[in-house]
C-alpha positions as CSV (number, residue, x, y, z in Angstrom):
1,M,3.5,49.8,55.0
2,T,4.4,46.6,56.7
3,I,0.8,45.9,57.7
4,F,-0.2,46.2,54.0
5,K,2.6,43.9,53.0
6,G,1.5,41.3,55.6
7,R,-2.1,41.3,54.4
8,I,-0.9,40.6,50.8
9,M,1.3,37.8,52.1
10,K,-1.7,36.3,54.1
11,L,-4.0,36.6,51.1
12,S,-1.6,35.0,48.7
13,K,-1.1,32.1,51.1
14,K,-4.9,31.7,51.6
15,Y,-5.8,31.8,47.9
16,K,-2.8,29.9,46.6
17,V,-2.9,29.8,42.7
18,Q,-2.3,26.4,41.3
19,N,-0.6,26.0,37.9
20,G,-1.1,22.9,35.6
21,F,-3.8,20.4,35.1
22,T,-5.5,17.9,37.4
23,L,-5.2,14.2,36.8
24,V,-8.8,14.0,35.7
25,E,-8.3,16.7,33.1
26,L,-5.2,14.9,31.7
27,M,-7.1,11.6,31.6
28,V,-10.0,13.1,29.7
29,V,-7.6,14.6,27.1
30,I,-5.7,11.2,26.8
31,V,-9.0,9.3,26.3
32,I,-10.2,11.8,23.6
33,I,-6.8,11.6,21.8
34,G,-7.0,7.8,21.9
35,I,-10.6,7.7,20.4
36,L,-9.6,10.1,17.6
37,A,-6.4,8.1,16.8
38,G,-8.3,4.9,16.8
39,G,-10.9,6.2,14.4
40,V,-8.3,7.7,12.1
41,G,-6.2,4.5,12.3
42,I,-9.1,2.3,11.2
43,K,-10.0,4.6,8.3
44,L,-6.3,4.8,7.3
45,L,-5.9,1.0,7.3
46,G,-9.0,0.7,5.0
47,N,-7.5,3.2,2.6
48,L,-4.1,1.5,2.7
49,E,-5.6,-1.8,1.6
50,K,-7.6,0.0,-1.1
51,A,-4.4,1.6,-2.4
52,K,-2.5,-1.7,-2.4
53,A,-5.3,-3.3,-4.4
54,G,-5.3,-0.3,-6.9
55,A,-1.6,-0.4,-7.3
56,T,-1.6,-4.2,-7.9
57,K,-4.4,-3.9,-10.5
58,A,-2.4,-1.2,-12.3
59,Q,0.7,-3.3,-12.3
60,V,-1.1,-6.4,-13.6
61,M,-2.3,-4.3,-16.5
62,V,1.2,-3.0,-17.2
63,F,2.4,-6.6,-17.3
64,H,-0.5,-7.5,-19.5
65,N,0.4,-4.8,-22.1
66,A,4.1,-5.6,-21.9
67,V,3.4,-9.3,-22.6
68,K,1.4,-8.2,-25.7
69,M,4.3,-6.1,-26.9
70,F,6.8,-9.0,-26.3
71,K,4.5,-11.3,-28.3
72,I,4.3,-8.8,-31.2
73,D,8.1,-8.3,-31.3
74,T,9.2,-11.9,-30.9
75,N,6.2,-13.9,-32.0
76,F,6.4,-15.8,-28.7
77,F,5.0,-15.3,-25.2
78,P,7.7,-14.9,-22.5
79,D,8.4,-18.0,-20.5
80,S,8.3,-15.9,-17.3
81,L,7.6,-12.3,-16.4
82,N,11.4,-11.9,-15.9
83,E,11.8,-12.0,-19.7
84,L,10.1,-8.7,-19.8
85,V,13.2,-7.1,-18.2
86,E,15.9,-9.6,-18.9
87,D,16.9,-10.6,-22.5
88,P,16.1,-14.3,-22.9
89,G,19.0,-14.3,-25.4
90,D,17.5,-16.7,-27.9
91,L,14.7,-14.5,-29.4
92,D,15.0,-12.1,-32.3
93,G,13.1,-8.9,-31.9
94,W,13.4,-8.5,-28.1
95,Q,13.5,-4.8,-27.2
96,E,17.0,-3.7,-26.1
97,D,15.8,-2.0,-22.9
98,G,13.1,-4.5,-22.1
99,Y,9.3,-4.0,-21.9
100,L,9.0,-2.2,-18.6
101,D,10.6,1.2,-18.8
102,G,13.2,1.7,-16.1
103,V,12.5,-1.6,-14.3
104,I,15.4,-4.0,-13.7
105,E,13.4,-6.7,-11.9
106,I,9.8,-7.6,-11.6
107,P,8.3,-5.9,-8.5
108,L,6.2,-7.6,-5.9
109,D,2.4,-7.0,-5.7
110,G,1.0,-4.5,-3.2
111,W,1.1,-7.1,-0.4
112,G,4.7,-8.2,-1.0
113,Y,3.9,-11.4,-3.0
114,E,5.3,-12.4,-6.4
115,Y,3.0,-12.2,-9.4
116,E,1.8,-15.4,-11.0
117,Y,2.2,-16.0,-14.7
118,E,1.0,-18.9,-16.9
119,I,0.6,-19.6,-20.6
120,E,-2.2,-21.9,-21.9
121,G,-2.1,-22.2,-25.7
122,S,-2.7,-18.8,-27.2
123,R,-3.8,-17.2,-23.8
124,Y,-1.7,-16.0,-21.0
125,Y,-2.7,-15.2,-17.4
126,I,-1.1,-12.8,-15.0
127,W,-2.4,-12.5,-11.5
128,S,-1.8,-11.5,-7.9
129,L,-3.1,-13.8,-5.1
130,G,-4.4,-10.8,-3.2
131,A,-3.9,-9.8,0.4
132,D,-3.8,-13.3,1.8
133,G,-1.3,-14.7,-0.7
134,E,-3.6,-17.7,-1.4
135,D,-5.8,-18.8,-4.2
136,G,-9.4,-17.5,-4.2
137,G,-10.7,-15.3,-1.5
138,E,-13.1,-12.3,-1.3
139,G,-12.6,-8.6,-0.9
140,Y,-8.9,-7.7,-0.7
141,N,-8.1,-11.4,-0.4
142,A,-9.5,-12.0,-3.9
143,D,-7.1,-12.9,-6.7
144,I,-6.6,-10.1,-9.3
145,Y,-6.3,-11.4,-12.9
146,N,-5.4,-9.6,-16.1
147,I,-8.3,-11.1,-18.0
148,Q,-10.8,-9.6,-15.4
149,L,-9.2,-6.2,-15.6
150,S,-9.0,-6.1,-19.4
151,R,-12.7,-6.6,-19.6
152,E,-13.4,-3.7,-17.2
C-alpha cells in the first residue's frame, strides 16, 4: 500500500496541474475588451450628440409655441425667454402659471449653453448656437433656429 501511495505522489509531482491563466491569455482578453469598449464608446458618443441635438430642437419648438401663446394672450412678444416663466408684471393677460408647464427657469440647450432670443419687428427668433457655442458651424456645431424647424 505504501508503494502505491508513493507512485501517486511521484505522478502528481511530475504532472503538476496549474490553475489560472497565463500572461498571454490575460493580455489577449484585455486587448479584446479594449477593442470592444472603444467601438461601443465611439458609437455611444455619436448617439449622445444626436440625442443632444434632438432635445435642443424639441426645446426650441416648445419655446416657439410658448412665445406664440404669450403674444396671443398679451398682444406683445416677451422681452426675454424668462418672461415665459416669470410674470413681467406690466402686461395684462399673462398666464398665471407661465407658458412652460412646470418650468421655473429657462433650461440650457443640450450642450449647456443659453438659448438666444431676438425680436425683429413682427418676427422673433429663438436659437441654440449648437455644440460649439458659436455662431454658424456645420453638423452638430450648426445653429438650430425656430424658423428652420417650423418649416420642417
